[in-house]
C-alpha positions in Angstrom: -62.8 12.8 -96.6 -61.4 15.5 -94.1 -63.3 13.5 -90.8 -60.7 10.5 -92.3 -57.8 13.3 -92.7 -58.0 14.2 -88.9 -59.5 18.1 -90.6 -62.4 18.0 -89.0 -64.4 16.1 -85.7 -67.7 15.8 -87.5 -69.2 15.7 -90.4 -71.5 18.1 -88.8 -69.7 21.3 -89.4 -70.9 25.3 -90.5 -68.9 27.6 -92.9 -66.8 29.0 -89.3 -65.5 25.1 -88.7 -64.4 25.2 -92.0 -62.8 28.6 -92.3 -60.6 27.5 -88.8 -59.6 23.9 -90.1 -58.5 25.5 -93.5 -56.6 28.2 -91.0 -55.0 26.3 -88.9 -53.8 23.8 -92.1 -52.3 26.8 -93.8 -50.7 28.0 -90.0 -49.7 24.3 -90.8 -47.9 24.3 -93.9 -46.4 28.0 -93.7 -44.5 26.8 -90.3 -43.4 22.8 -92.1 -40.3 23.1 -94.2 -41.5 19.7 -96.0 -45.0 19.9 -95.1 -47.0 16.2 -95.3 -49.1 15.7 -98.3 -52.7 15.5 -97.1 -51.8 19.4 -96.2 -52.5 19.5 -99.5 -55.3 17.4 -100.1 -57.0 18.8 -97.3 -56.7 22.0 -98.4 -58.1 21.7 -101.8 -60.7 20.2 -100.3 -61.4 22.4 -98.1 -61.6 25.2 -100.3 -64.0 23.4 -102.4 -66.3 23.2 -99.7 -66.0 26.6 -98.9 -66.6 27.4 -102.6 -69.9 25.2 -102.4 -71.5 26.9 -99.1 -70.6 30.1 -100.6 -72.9 29.0 -104.2 -75.9 27.8 -101.1 -76.1 30.8 -99.9 -76.2 32.9 -103.3 -79.3 30.7 -104.4 -80.6 30.8 -101.1 -80.3 34.9 -100.2 -79.5 36.7 -103.8 -81.0 34.4 -106.5 -79.9 32.5 -109.5 -78.4 35.5 -111.9 -75.9 36.1 -109.1 -75.2 32.1 -108.4 -74.6 32.2 -112.8 -71.9 35.4 -111.9 -70.4 33.2 -109.5 -70.1 30.0 -111.5 -68.4 31.9 -114.1 -65.5 33.3 -112.1 -65.0 29.8 -110.4 -64.9 28.9 -114.6 -62.0 31.1 -115.2 -59.6 29.9 -112.1 -57.2 26.9 -112.4 -56.8 25.4 -108.9 -57.8 21.9 -108.2 -60.7 22.9 -106.4 -62.6 24.7 -108.3 -61.7 22.2 -111.5 -62.8 19.4 -109.2 -66.2 20.7 -107.7 -67.3 21.8 -111.7 -66.5 18.3 -112.5 -68.9 17.2 -109.8 -71.9 15.9 -111.2 -74.3 17.0 -108.7 -73.0 20.4 -108.5 -73.2 20.4 -112.8 -76.9 19.3 -112.6 -77.5 22.4 -110.7 -75.6 25.2 -112.8 -78.1 23.3 -115.7 -80.8 24.3 -113.4 -80.0 27.7 -112.7 -79.2 28.4 -115.9 -82.7 28.0 -117.3 -83.9 29.5 -114.5 -82.7 32.9 -115.5 -83.6 32.3 -118.9 -86.9 31.8 -118.2 -86.6 35.0 -115.9 -86.7 33.9 -112.9 -86.0 35.8 -110.0 -85.2 35.7 -106.2 -88.6 36.9 -104.4 -86.7 39.5 -102.7 -86.8 41.0 -105.9 -90.0 41.5 -106.4 -90.5 42.3 -102.8 -88.0 44.8 -103.3 -89.8 46.9 -106.2 -92.9 46.5 -104.8 -91.3 48.3 -101.3 -89.6 51.7 -103.5 -92.8 51.6 -105.4 -94.9 52.0 -103.0 -91.9 54.7 -100.8 -91.8 56.6 -103.7 -95.3 56.5 -104.6 -94.4 55.8 -108.8 -97.7 56.1 -110.5 -97.3 53.2 -112.4 -97.6 50.8 -109.8 -99.5 47.5 -110.5 -98.5 45.2 -108.4 -100.8 46.8 -105.5 -103.7 44.7 -104.6 -107.2 46.5 -105.9 -108.3 46.2 -101.8 -105.1 48.5 -100.9 -105.8 51.1 -103.0 -107.3 53.6 -100.4 -104.8 53.0 -98.1 -102.6 53.5 -100.5 -104.1 57.1 -101.3 -103.8 57.6 -97.8 -100.7 57.6 -97.8 -99.5 59.7 -100.6 -101.2 62.3 -98.7 -99.3 61.6 -95.9 -95.5 61.0 -97.4 -93.0 64.0 -98.3 -92.0 63.8 -101.4 -88.2 63.8 -101.9 -87.9 60.9 -100.1 -84.6 59.5 -99.9 -83.7 55.2 -99.8 -80.7 53.3 -99.1 -80.6 50.1 -100.2 -77.8 47.6 -98.5 -76.8 44.1 -99.9 -73.9 42.6 -99.4 -72.7 41.4 -102.7 -71.4 43.8 -106.2 -73.2 40.8 -108.4 -76.6 41.9 -106.7 -76.1 45.1 -106.3 -75.8 45.0 -110.5 -79.5 43.0 -110.9 -81.0 45.3 -108.2 -80.3 48.1 -110.3 -80.7 46.9 -113.4 -84.1 45.5 -112.5 -84.1 49.4 -111.2 -83.8 51.0 -114.6 -86.2 48.9 -115.9 -88.7 49.5 -113.4 -88.4 53.5 -113.1 -87.0 53.6 -110.6 -83.5 56.4 -110.1 -81.6 54.4 -108.6 -77.2 55.0 -108.6 -74.5 52.1 -107.7 -72.5 53.0 -104.9 -69.7 50.7 -104.1 -65.9 50.6 -103.4 -63.0 51.2 -104.7 -61.4 47.8 -104.9 -61.4 46.8 -109.1 -62.8 43.0 -110.2 -62.6 41.8 -113.8 -63.8 44.4 -116.7 -65.7 46.4 -114.0 -63.4 49.5 -112.2 -64.0 50.2 -108.5 -65.1 54.3 -107.5 -62.5 56.6 -106.8 -62.7 59.1 -104.0 -63.9 61.5 -106.6 -66.5 59.0 -107.4 -68.1 58.6 -104.7 -67.6 62.0 -103.4 -69.9 63.1 -106.7 -72.2 60.1 -106.2 -73.1 61.0 -102.0 -73.5 64.7 -103.4 -76.1 63.5 -106.4 -78.2 62.0 -104.0 -78.0 64.6 -101.4 -79.6 67.2 -104.1 -82.0 64.9 -104.6 -80.7 63.6 -108.9 -81.0 60.0 -107.5 -83.8 59.0 -105.3 -82.5 55.3 -103.9 -78.9 55.3 -103.5 -77.8 50.8 -104.2 -75.2 50.9 -102.0 -72.7 47.9 -100.5 -71.0 47.9 -97.1 -68.9 50.7 -97.6 -71.5 53.2 -96.8 -72.0 51.7 -93.3 -69.6 54.0 -91.4 -67.3 56.4 -92.6 -68.5 58.6 -95.4 -70.4 61.3 -94.9 -73.9 60.1 -96.7 -77.7 61.8 -95.4 -80.0 61.0 -93.4 -82.3 59.2 -95.7 -86.5 58.6 -94.7 -85.8 54.8 -95.3 -83.1 51.7 -95.2 -83.7 49.2 -96.7 -81.3 45.1 -96.1 -81.6 43.1 -98.9 -80.1 40.3 -97.0 -79.6 40.4 -92.9 -76.1 41.0 -91.6 -74.9 38.5 -88.6 -73.0 41.3 -87.2 -75.4 43.1 -84.2 -72.4 46.5 -85.4 -73.2 46.2 -88.7 -77.1 46.3 -88.4 -76.8 49.2 -85.7 -74.0 51.5 -88.4 -77.0 50.2 -91.4 -80.0 51.5 -89.1 -78.5 54.4 -88.1 -78.6 56.1 -91.9 -82.0 56.5 -91.2 -83.9 58.5 -88.3 -81.4 61.3 -87.8 -84.0 64.5 -88.1 -87.0 63.2 -88.1 -88.9 59.4 -87.8 -87.4 56.2 -90.4 -87.5 53.3 -91.0 -85.9 49.6 -91.6 -87.3 47.2 -93.8 -85.3 43.7 -93.6 -86.2 41.1 -96.6 -85.6 37.4 -95.0 -86.1 34.4 -97.5 -87.7 31.8 -95.2 -86.2 29.1 -94.2 -83.0 29.7 -95.5 -79.5 31.0 -93.6 -81.1 34.7 -93.6 -83.2 34.0 -90.6 -80.5 32.7 -88.5 -78.2 35.6 -89.9 -80.9 38.3 -88.7 -81.8 36.8 -85.3 -78.1 35.7 -84.4 -77.6 39.9 -85.1 -80.8 40.6 -82.7 -78.9 38.4 -80.0 -75.7 40.0 -79.9 -77.4 43.1 -79.9 -79.3 42.2 -76.7 -76.5 41.0 -74.9 -74.7 44.1 -75.6 -77.5 46.2 -74.3 -77.7 44.2 -71.1 -73.9 44.4 -70.6 -74.2 49.0 -71.0 -77.2 48.9 -68.4 -75.3 46.0 -66.0 -73.1 48.7 -64.1 -71.0 45.7 -62.5 -70.1 44.2 -66.1 -69.2 47.3 -67.6 -66.9 48.5 -64.7 -64.8 45.0 -64.8 -64.8 45.3 -69.2 -63.2 49.0 -68.5 -61.2 47.3 -66.0 -59.9 44.4 -68.0 -59.3 47.1 -70.8 -57.3 49.2 -68.9 -55.0 46.7 -67.5 -53.9 44.8 -70.4 -52.9 48.1 -72.1 -51.1 49.5 -69.9 -49.1 45.7 -69.7 -48.9 46.1 -73.1 -47.6 49.8 -72.4 -45.0 48.3 -69.5 -44.0 44.7 -71.5 -43.1 47.2 -74.6 -40.7 49.7 -72.1 -39.3 47.1 -70.5 -38.6 44.8 -73.7 -37.2 48.7 -75.5 -34.9 48.7 -72.7 -33.1 45.8 -72.9 -32.9 46.2 -76.7 -31.2 49.6 -76.6 -28.2 48.6 -74.1 -27.7 44.7 -75.3 -29.0 42.9 -72.6 -30.1 39.5 -73.5 -32.4 37.4 -70.5 -32.9 33.9 -69.9 -36.5 32.9 -68.9 -35.9 32.6 -65.4 -34.8 36.6 -65.4 -37.2 37.4 -68.1 -40.7 35.8 -66.1 -38.7 37.9 -62.6 -39.2 41.3 -64.6 -42.9 40.6 -65.8 -43.5 40.2 -62.6 -42.3 43.4 -61.2 -44.3 44.7 -64.1 -47.7 43.8 -62.9 -46.9 44.3 -59.6 -46.4 47.9 -60.5 -42.8 48.3 -59.7 -41.5 49.3 -63.4 -37.6 50.0 -64.1 -36.4 53.1 -64.8 -33.2 52.0 -65.3 -31.3 49.1 -65.5 -27.5 48.7 -64.7 -25.3 45.8 -65.4 -22.3 45.4 -62.6 -21.0 42.1 -62.4 -23.9 40.7 -64.0 -26.2 41.7 -61.4 -29.0 43.7 -62.8 -30.3 47.3 -60.8 -33.3 48.4 -60.7 -34.4 51.6 -59.8 -38.6 51.0 -59.1 -41.6 53.6 -59.8 -44.1 53.2 -58.0 -47.9 54.7 -59.1 -49.4 55.2 -62.4 -48.2 58.9 -62.2 -44.8 57.9 -61.9 -45.4 55.6 -65.2 -45.9 59.2 -67.7 -43.0 60.8 -66.0 -40.9 57.5 -67.5 -42.3 57.5 -71.2 -42.1 61.9 -70.6 -38.7 62.2 -69.0 -36.9 63.2 -72.4 -40.0 64.8 -73.8 -40.0 67.5 -71.0 -43.4 66.3 -69.2 -45.1 66.8 -73.2 -48.4 65.3 -73.8 -47.6 62.5 -76.5 -49.3 63.6 -80.0 -50.2 61.3 -82.3 -51.6 62.2 -85.7 -54.5 59.8 -87.1 -55.8 59.7 -90.4 -59.9 60.5 -90.5 -60.3 57.0 -92.5 -59.3 55.4 -88.7 -62.0 57.6 -86.7 -63.4 54.3 -85.9 -60.6 51.8 -85.2 -59.9 50.5 -82.0 -56.0 51.2 -81.8 -57.2 55.1 -81.7 -59.7 54.3 -78.3 -56.5 52.1 -76.9 -54.2 55.3 -77.4 -56.8 57.7 -75.6 -56.7 55.2 -72.4 -52.7 55.2 -72.5 -52.7 58.9 -71.6 -52.0 60.1 -75.9 -53.4 63.3 -77.6 -54.8 62.1 -81.0 -55.2 64.5 -83.5 -57.7 63.4 -86.4 -56.1 64.4 -90.1 -56.6 63.6 -93.3 -53.3 62.5 -94.7 -52.4 61.3 -97.5 -50.0 58.9 -96.8 -49.9 56.4 -93.9 -52.6 55.6 -91.2 -50.6 57.5 -88.1 -47.7 59.8 -88.1 -45.6 60.7 -84.8 -43.3 63.1 -86.3 -42.3 65.2 -89.4 -40.0 61.7 -90.4 -41.9 59.1 -89.1 -45.2 57.7 -90.1 -46.7 54.4 -89.6 -49.1 52.1 -91.7 -50.9 49.6 -89.4 -52.6 46.7 -91.2 -54.1 43.4 -90.3 -52.9 40.2 -90.9 -56.6 39.9 -93.4 -56.1 43.3 -94.6 -52.0 42.5 -95.3 -53.6 39.7 -97.4 -56.4 41.6 -98.9 -54.3 44.4 -100.0 -51.8 42.2 -102.2 -54.9 40.4 -103.4 -55.6 44.0 -104.8 -52.8 45.1 -105.8 -52.9 48.0 -102.6 -49.7 47.3 -100.9 -47.5 48.3 -103.3 -48.8 51.5 -103.9 -49.3 52.7 -100.7 -45.7 51.1 -99.7 -44.5 53.6 -102.7 -46.7 56.5 -101.2 -44.6 56.0 -97.7 -41.5 55.9 -99.6 -41.7 59.2 -101.0 -43.6 61.0 -99.0 -41.4 60.2 -95.2 -37.6 59.4 -94.8 -38.4 56.8 -91.6 -41.8 54.7 -92.8 -43.0 52.5 -90.6 -45.8 49.6 -91.9 -47.4 47.6 -88.1 -48.2 44.3 -88.9 -50.6 42.9 -86.4 -52.3 40.1 -85.5 -51.1 36.4 -86.1 -53.0 34.2 -88.1 -51.2 35.6 -91.4 -50.9 32.7 -93.6 -54.6 31.4 -92.7 -55.7 32.6 -96.4 -56.1 31.7 -99.4 -53.2 33.2 -100.5 -49.5 31.0 -100.8 -47.3 31.3 -97.9 -44.3 32.4 -100.4 -46.4 34.9 -101.9 -47.0 36.6 -98.8 -43.1 35.8 -97.7 -42.4 37.9 -101.4 -44.3 40.8 -100.3 -42.3 41.3 -96.7 -39.4 40.9 -98.2 -40.1 43.2 -101.3 -41.5 45.8 -98.6 -38.7 45.6 -96.2 -36.0 45.5 -99.2 -37.5 47.3 -102.1 -39.1 49.5 -100.5 -36.7 50.2 -97.4 -39.9 50.5 -94.9 -39.6 49.4 -91.1 -41.8 45.4 -90.2 -43.1 45.9 -86.7 -45.3 42.8 -85.5 -47.9 43.5 -82.7 -50.6 40.7 -81.4 -53.8 43.0 -81.0 -54.7 46.4 -81.5 -53.9 47.0 -77.5 -50.0 46.0 -78.1 -50.7 48.3 -81.5 -51.5 51.3 -79.6 -48.3 50.7 -76.8 -46.0 50.5 -79.8 -47.3 53.4 -81.7 -46.7 55.8 -78.0 -43.2 54.6 -78.1 -42.5 55.5 -81.1 -44.0 58.6 -80.6 -42.1 58.8 -77.3 -38.6 58.2 -79.4 -39.4 60.6 -81.7 -41.1 63.2 -79.8 -38.1 63.5 -76.8 -37.1 66.6 -76.2 -38.5 68.0 -78.9 -42.1 70.1 -79.8 -45.2 68.3 -80.8 -45.4 70.3 -84.1 -45.6 67.7 -87.1 -45.6 68.8 -90.2 -48.8 67.0 -91.5 -48.3 65.7 -95.6 -52.2 65.9 -96.6 -54.0 65.6 -100.5 -55.1 68.6 -100.3 -52.1 71.2 -101.3 -52.6 75.0 -99.5 -54.3 77.5 -101.1 -53.9 80.8 -99.1 -51.2 82.6 -99.7 -49.6 82.6 -96.1 -50.5 78.9 -96.4 -48.2 78.5 -99.9 -45.4 80.3 -98.1 -45.0 77.9 -95.5 -45.4 75.0 -97.6 -42.4 76.1 -100.0 -40.5 76.9 -96.8 -40.8 73.8 -94.9 -39.7 71.9 -97.6 -36.5 73.4 -96.6 -34.2 70.8 -95.1 -34.4 70.2 -92.1 -37.5 72.9 -91.1 -40.7 72.1 -89.4 -44.0 73.9 -89.1 -42.7 76.0 -86.1 -39.4 76.9 -87.8 -40.9 78.3 -91.2 -43.1 80.3 -89.3 -40.5 82.4 -87.5 -38.0 82.3 -90.8 -40.8 84.3 -92.4 -41.4 86.9 -89.6 -37.3 87.6 -89.8 -37.3 87.9 -93.7 -41.2 88.8 -94.1 -40.8 87.3 -98.0 -40.0 83.7 -99.0 -37.5 85.3 -101.7 -36.3 87.1 -98.2 -35.5 83.6 -97.1 -34.1 82.3 -100.3 -31.6 84.9 -100.1 -30.5 85.2 -96.9 -26.8 84.3 -96.4 -25.3 81.4 -93.6 -25.2 84.2 -91.2 -28.4 85.7 -91.3 -30.2 82.6 -91.1 -28.6 81.5 -88.0 -30.2 84.4 -86.7 -33.6 82.8 -86.3 -34.4 80.4 -83.5 -34.0 76.7 -84.0 -31.5 77.2 -87.5 -27.9 76.2 -86.4 -25.0 76.0 -88.6 -25.5 72.9 -90.0 -29.1 73.1 -90.6 -28.3 76.6 -92.3 -25.1 75.6 -94.4 -27.9 72.9 -95.8 -30.2 74.8 -96.5 -28.5 77.3 -98.5 -26.6 73.7 -100.3 -30.1 73.1 -101.7 -31.1 76.2 -103.0 -27.4 77.2 -104.4 -26.4 74.1 -105.8 -27.2 73.1 -109.9 -30.0 70.8 -110.5 -28.4 67.2 -111.8 -31.0 64.9 -111.9 -30.5 64.8 -115.7 -26.8 63.0 -115.2 -26.5 59.6 -115.9 -25.3 57.7 -112.3 -21.9 55.8 -113.0 -22.5 52.7 -114.0 -19.3 51.4 -112.7 -19.5 51.7 -109.1 -19.5 48.6 -107.7 -20.0 47.5 -103.9 -16.9 47.9 -101.7 
């Protein structure tokens, strides 16, 4: 049917082909005022196909228990795709057989193999599964193995995680579950505090086995372990390397991958190995690496120049036709970047900058030649944007931030979301919570929306548009679209230049941890005064010695401190001397003029 609708060219398609087709149809629906009925029909069929493929993957690689839990969630959905799939005769028969298999205690061979490995590694005494032939070998291994061994078991699905945990409890294996903050149905996600407690307990030896989803791959300080076990292989070479990197830090470590023969586990495993080989080959090839770096640098510079020219035109209100704009772009690529644009009788006159060093001077001409400073949240440590910022001569400082991903001034913080992350944050309700925090912490919050595949997911385009409208109108957050991480980096630099032009780069960072030391608390209190940043707060305390001295200072005395003018001094005294009127009801008779 999909072939007859011209959605796919052939019936021999894989998961990637189906996802691409779904994205194309979703984009077509989103961009059309009255999409044809065939589009909605195709979306429904594609959704059913994706559900079917996922079900098959669960049966092949995870087991009947995980598949049955997925079916129970599928029954709760009211979509045509889910209802149609459940009514299918063949699929209903598969559900019945799977349900019977679970009742009879049939498990995936991986689960039994995993228990065997864990018991052998942990030297559990009731390990009866080992054959008598291997008794002598096992006793020799016991002598060589140190006590207190730590093991991480990675699995992709949370249902499988729960299944493994229950099996470990039955077999007497001391394990703990570790997963992300996202909640679903009756199971709440782990908070950061809970995650830290689990990691600490695992580190000190309270638990021998850490059962984790992909959340433990990166960004979390997990101690080195003796063995990493993958319940299923992952097709990504990066994720495979990250998981392997959890072991063998201090001493030699091992990684074992469980693969179900004749299933997609085999293709995923070999795909990751081949990708890793290609990666290593490119790193060894000096010419390939040199070309890669040159192309990346040229691309980032082009993005930066484009944002510079477009921003300059927007400031002075010039509208160029396509021909003029193409000429400007040609000048950018050749290295001749517009420094000043003047209008004289409709003619645009330009002044050229002829080398790369002049580009930095142009970017910072109002910044007293200071390097642009951007604070980045610690959770963005592995971001491509971070590497791009470093390439375009931006000084990056990693901090733990309570709101936003990037901060360029006391007033401006930037939350960066890819199109997929934006849609996911709508579904799990993170978006509005983050928007509220940004609104409360900063005067000028900004949301950068990266990517052009916003409507390629399952979520309704109208729901996505409604969320964008809410962020802009209800929360007052500016939304800036970018094409890719390099474009995002160039945009962040441009915003930072505007904010830091002619100012010091000291920025008051919003962190979750309140100051503990007395001097930190003193600075924290003084920095909360109007138009007072870290530098000015320090000068005020040096001048008046105590916080009480700052509060009791007169307007004239405040003006004696460098950086505080008459208006700032008056604002400070106004805040300190005004009565607290929050309890007063607002005048509801006020009307918009």
